[in-house]
N, C-alpha and C positions, 0 to 999 in steps of 0.2 A: 497793328491790326491782326496779324497772324498770331501774335502772342495772346491777344484777347480771345480769339477763337479756340486756341489750344487750351487755355485755362478754363473756358466755359465747357469745352468738351470733357475735360478731366472732371470738373465738378459735376456735370451731368452724368458721367459714368459712375462716379462715386455714389450719387443719389440713387441711380438705377440699381446699383449693386446692393445698397442698403435695403431697398424695397424687396428685391428678389430674395435676399438673405432672410429678412423677417418673414416673408411669405413661406419660404422653405422651412423655417423653424416651426411655424404654426402647423404646416402639413406634417412634419415629422412628429410633433406632439400628438396630433390626431391619429396618425398611423400607430404610434406606440400605444395609445389608449385603446384603440380598436383591437390590436394584437393581444393586449392584456385581457380584454373582455373575452376574446375568442378562447384564450388559454383557460380562463376560469370556466366558461360555459362548456368547454370540452371535458374538463375534469368532472363537472357535475354530470354531464351526459354519461361519462364512463362509469361513474358510481351508480347512477340510476340503471344503466344497462347491466352492471354486475349484480345489483339487487334483483332485477327482473330475471336474469338468467339463473341466479342461484335459487331464488324462491319459487320460480314457476316450473321448474323441472318436476315431472311426476314423481320421480324417485325421492326428491327432497321433500315434496309435500307429504308423501306417505311416511317418510322418516320423521318429520316434524309432528305429524298426526299421532304416530305411535309413541313418540317421545313425550308429548305434552297432553294429549287428549284421549288416551285409550279408554279410560273409564268415565270421563267427564261429559262426553257428548252423548246426547240422547236424541232420538228421532221425535219430532213434533210436527203435527199437521199445521197447515197454514191458518186454519180457523182458531187454533189455540194461541197464536201469536198476536199480541196486542201492543199498540203504541203507548208508551208511558211518557207523559209530558211533565209530570211532577213526581218527585221521589216519594211523596206521601201516598201515592197510588199503589205502591208496592206492598203486597201482603205477604209477609214471610211465611205464614202458615200454608198458603197456596203453593209457594215455591217448594217447601219441604214435601208437601203432598205429591207434587209433580215429579220430584226426584225419586220418591219411593216407588212410583208406578213404573 
């Protein structure tokens, strides 16, 4: 009788250990996946922050303006700006005339 109880206890403990081990393994996999996602999202956040800091500083904006757009940008009033939904609406003669002004 004592022998049967001890064998059943051992088998019960083995089964309980198997369930606990499987559950722990699944939790570890979820934790690893979440940590990897956090690392990835942090790297994207850092790159976005770097882009924002680099491009939004007034000195950098002025430097980029002077480097790329010194003679290309012209002032135009809001009334002269039109929405173009089709490329065929673009009239190259009007563009050349606006640039000369």
